[in-house]
C-alpha beads as a LAMMPS data file, in Angstrom:
LAMMPS data file: protein, C-alpha beads

163 atoms
162 bonds

1 atom types
1 bond types

-500.0 500.0 xlo xhi
-500.0 500.0 ylo yhi
-500.0 500.0 zlo zhi

Masses

1 110.0

Atoms # bond

1 1 1 -20.699 -18.792 2.544
2 1 1 -23.089 -17.728 5.139
3 1 1 -23.974 -13.980 5.657
4 1 1 -21.403 -13.052 8.257
5 1 1 -18.179 -14.215 6.194
6 1 1 -20.041 -12.391 3.331
7 1 1 -20.496 -9.042 5.251
8 1 1 -17.238 -9.393 6.498
9 1 1 -15.767 -10.043 2.924
10 1 1 -17.509 -6.483 2.122
11 1 1 -15.956 -4.925 5.413
12 1 1 -12.532 -5.760 3.859
13 1 1 -13.378 -4.269 0.753
14 1 1 -14.947 -1.526 2.024
15 1 1 -11.627 -0.427 4.257
16 1 1 -9.109 -1.226 1.718
17 1 1 -10.863 0.919 -1.120
18 1 1 -11.051 3.565 1.680
19 1 1 -7.357 3.408 2.045
20 1 1 -6.509 3.261 -1.441
21 1 1 -9.082 6.167 -1.625
22 1 1 -7.495 8.741 0.244
23 1 1 -4.503 7.899 -1.107
24 1 1 -5.565 8.365 -4.414
25 1 1 -6.872 11.714 -3.119
26 1 1 -3.333 13.080 -1.995
27 1 1 -2.704 11.993 -4.893
28 1 1 -2.035 14.470 -7.313
29 1 1 -0.879 14.574 -10.828
30 1 1 -0.539 17.952 -11.536
31 1 1 2.230 20.237 -13.099
32 1 1 4.538 19.778 -10.111
33 1 1 4.560 16.212 -11.218
34 1 1 4.749 16.189 -14.637
35 1 1 7.925 18.550 -14.245
36 1 1 9.835 15.672 -12.122
37 1 1 11.916 13.587 -14.815
38 1 1 11.775 10.370 -14.487
39 1 1 13.718 6.540 -15.094
40 1 1 13.467 5.284 -18.449
41 1 1 11.765 2.394 -17.255
42 1 1 8.688 3.428 -15.225
43 1 1 5.426 2.417 -16.486
44 1 1 2.598 4.663 -17.940
45 1 1 1.046 6.644 -15.401
46 1 1 -2.858 4.859 -16.527
47 1 1 -0.759 1.160 -15.702
48 1 1 -0.483 2.660 -11.409
49 1 1 -4.176 2.526 -11.162
50 1 1 -4.429 -0.783 -12.593
51 1 1 -1.628 -1.910 -10.678
52 1 1 -3.014 -0.770 -7.516
53 1 1 -6.444 -1.881 -7.555
54 1 1 -5.554 -5.302 -8.031
55 1 1 -3.593 -4.864 -5.299
56 1 1 -6.267 -3.410 -2.905
57 1 1 -8.532 -5.632 -4.284
58 1 1 -6.173 -8.830 -3.033
59 1 1 -5.436 -7.086 0.070
60 1 1 -9.103 -7.291 0.806
61 1 1 -9.332 -10.776 -0.297
62 1 1 -6.209 -11.299 2.106
63 1 1 -7.667 -9.476 5.254
64 1 1 -10.966 -11.640 4.866
65 1 1 -9.254 -15.146 4.669
66 1 1 -7.493 -13.892 7.444
67 1 1 -10.081 -13.118 9.900
68 1 1 -12.492 -15.692 8.994
69 1 1 -9.013 -18.068 9.959
70 1 1 -8.425 -16.160 13.364
71 1 1 -10.404 -17.569 16.051
72 1 1 -9.677 -15.296 19.110
73 1 1 -10.066 -11.536 19.459
74 1 1 -6.117 -11.698 20.176
75 1 1 -5.802 -12.829 16.753
76 1 1 -8.181 -10.629 15.204
77 1 1 -6.362 -7.870 16.736
78 1 1 -3.471 -8.577 15.322
79 1 1 -4.678 -9.170 12.160
80 1 1 -6.483 -5.814 12.378
81 1 1 -3.234 -4.053 13.762
82 1 1 -0.571 -5.893 10.690
83 1 1 -3.436 -4.130 8.107
84 1 1 -3.663 -0.959 10.166
85 1 1 -0.184 -0.148 10.301
86 1 1 0.029 -0.914 6.848
87 1 1 -2.943 1.130 5.224
88 1 1 -1.423 4.617 7.338
89 1 1 2.122 4.136 6.166
90 1 1 1.003 3.856 3.012
91 1 1 -1.809 7.111 3.381
92 1 1 1.642 8.792 4.337
93 1 1 3.672 7.779 1.759
94 1 1 0.842 8.580 -0.900
95 1 1 1.292 12.129 1.062
96 1 1 4.909 12.623 1.290
97 1 1 5.337 12.465 -1.829
98 1 1 2.676 14.248 -3.904
99 1 1 0.652 16.265 -1.228
100 1 1 3.663 17.539 0.424
101 1 1 5.908 16.987 -2.547
102 1 1 9.024 15.111 -1.154
103 1 1 9.861 11.837 -2.884
104 1 1 12.979 12.287 -0.765
105 1 1 10.864 12.205 2.481
106 1 1 8.432 9.347 0.900
107 1 1 11.638 7.336 -0.205
108 1 1 12.603 7.566 3.766
109 1 1 9.005 6.078 4.444
110 1 1 8.708 3.591 2.401
111 1 1 11.416 1.631 3.878
112 1 1 8.193 1.897 6.572
113 1 1 5.608 0.746 4.331
114 1 1 7.768 -2.129 2.630
115 1 1 8.488 -4.071 6.376
116 1 1 4.958 -3.130 7.341
117 1 1 4.406 -5.970 4.078
118 1 1 6.538 -8.456 5.358
119 1 1 5.374 -8.096 8.410
120 1 1 1.721 -8.718 6.936
121 1 1 3.402 -11.865 5.271
122 1 1 4.678 -12.926 8.162
123 1 1 2.220 -12.292 10.355
124 1 1 -0.442 -13.886 8.822
125 1 1 1.591 -16.900 7.395
126 1 1 0.362 -19.286 9.895
127 1 1 -3.116 -18.122 10.017
128 1 1 -4.235 -18.447 6.283
129 1 1 -0.904 -19.354 3.857
130 1 1 -3.684 -18.025 1.293
131 1 1 -3.834 -14.884 3.245
132 1 1 0.282 -14.149 2.845
133 1 1 0.329 -15.277 -0.163
134 1 1 -1.988 -12.787 -1.394
135 1 1 -0.103 -10.182 -0.567
136 1 1 3.622 -11.264 -2.374
137 1 1 2.651 -9.200 -5.204
138 1 1 2.191 -6.185 -2.647
139 1 1 5.904 -6.623 -0.893
140 1 1 7.557 -6.947 -5.041
141 1 1 5.149 -3.500 -6.024
142 1 1 5.974 -1.213 -3.357
143 1 1 9.829 -2.689 -3.929
144 1 1 9.605 -1.491 -7.511
145 1 1 7.818 2.082 -6.455
146 1 1 10.933 2.206 -3.326
147 1 1 13.366 1.838 -6.840
148 1 1 11.097 4.508 -8.709
149 1 1 10.634 6.795 -5.986
150 1 1 14.929 6.303 -5.097
151 1 1 15.476 7.119 -8.375
152 1 1 13.665 10.213 -9.094
153 1 1 14.693 11.322 -5.789
154 1 1 18.579 11.629 -7.824
155 1 1 16.947 12.489 -11.048
156 1 1 15.554 15.635 -9.241
157 1 1 16.988 16.024 -5.679
158 1 1 17.333 17.479 -3.696
159 1 1 14.199 18.644 -2.544
160 1 1 13.799 21.564 -0.563
161 1 1 10.797 23.667 1.192
162 1 1 7.271 22.378 0.976
163 1 1 5.930 22.370 -2.320

Bonds

1 1 1 2
2 1 2 3
3 1 3 4
4 1 4 5
5 1 5 6
6 1 6 7
7 1 7 8
8 1 8 9
9 1 9 10
10 1 10 11
11 1 11 12
12 1 12 13
13 1 13 14
14 1 14 15
15 1 15 16
16 1 16 17
17 1 17 18
18 1 18 19
19 1 19 20
20 1 20 21
21 1 21 22
22 1 22 23
23 1 23 24
24 1 24 25
25 1 25 26
26 1 26 27
27 1 27 28
28 1 28 29
29 1 29 30
30 1 30 31
31 1 31 32
32 1 32 33
33 1 33 34
34 1 34 35
35 1 35 36
36 1 36 37
37 1 37 38
38 1 38 39
39 1 39 40
40 1 40 41
41 1 41 42
42 1 42 43
43 1 43 44
44 1 44 45
45 1 45 46
46 1 46 47
47 1 47 48
48 1 48 49
49 1 49 50
50 1 50 51
51 1 51 52
52 1 52 53
53 1 53 54
54 1 54 55
55 1 55 56
56 1 56 57
57 1 57 58
58 1 58 59
59 1 59 60
60 1 60 61
61 1 61 62
62 1 62 63
63 1 63 64
64 1 64 65
65 1 65 66
66 1 66 67
67 1 67 68
68 1 68 69
69 1 69 70
70 1 70 71
71 1 71 72
72 1 72 73
73 1 73 74
74 1 74 75
75 1 75 76
76 1 76 77
77 1 77 78
78 1 78 79
79 1 79 80
80 1 80 81
81 1 81 82
82 1 82 83
83 1 83 84
84 1 84 85
85 1 85 86
86 1 86 87
87 1 87 88
88 1 88 89
89 1 89 90
90 1 90 91
91 1 91 92
92 1 92 93
93 1 93 94
94 1 94 95
95 1 95 96
96 1 96 97
97 1 97 98
98 1 98 99
99 1 99 100
100 1 100 101
101 1 101 102
102 1 102 103
103 1 103 104
104 1 104 105
105 1 105 106
106 1 106 107
107 1 107 108
108 1 108 109
109 1 109 110
110 1 110 111
111 1 111 112
112 1 112 113
113 1 113 114
114 1 114 115
115 1 115 116
116 1 116 117
117 1 117 118
118 1 118 119
119 1 119 120
120 1 120 121
121 1 121 122
122 1 122 123
123 1 123 124
124 1 124 125
125 1 125 126
126 1 126 127
127 1 127 128
128 1 128 129
129 1 129 130
130 1 130 131
131 1 131 132
132 1 132 133
133 1 133 134
134 1 134 135
135 1 135 136
136 1 136 137
137 1 137 138
138 1 138 139
139 1 139 140
140 1 140 141
141 1 141 142
142 1 142 143
143 1 143 144
144 1 144 145
145 1 145 146
146 1 146 147
147 1 147 148
148 1 148 149
149 1 149 150
150 1 150 151
151 1 151 152
152 1 152 153
153 1 153 154
154 1 154 155
155 1 155 156
156 1 156 157
157 1 157 158
158 1 158 159
159 1 159 160
160 1 160 161
161 1 161 162
162 1 162 163
């Protein structure tokens, strides 16, 4: 691997982990969160950090592979746009659910987050099947998280006002 490829890989990790860090900073597991009723099948809170770290690592590698395969400025813009939209939606979900304490709004938004992952998988497929495939777990996990979000809203709603 040449120096330019290593630099691009480092940037992919910086951007991916920055997204994770912002989302993590918005995730407050305080009294409000612990007062919520959760479905019995919810994974332990400690598992979420491991799962998200794994998914953001795979996402960084996916972005790097796609960027390496994108051989025109237009393709690079497409890759960057797909990942940027997804990152913003990922951060927005955390802000809605945890910071604003509105799981109901997050439930609406998670549909767009999941669709942005599908757009990434489809949009990267022709560039790099590896880049696309590395995001399948992300789509599955966000689907599971959406069901968890929905059940949490069912168990605790309606939510009124801002936290």
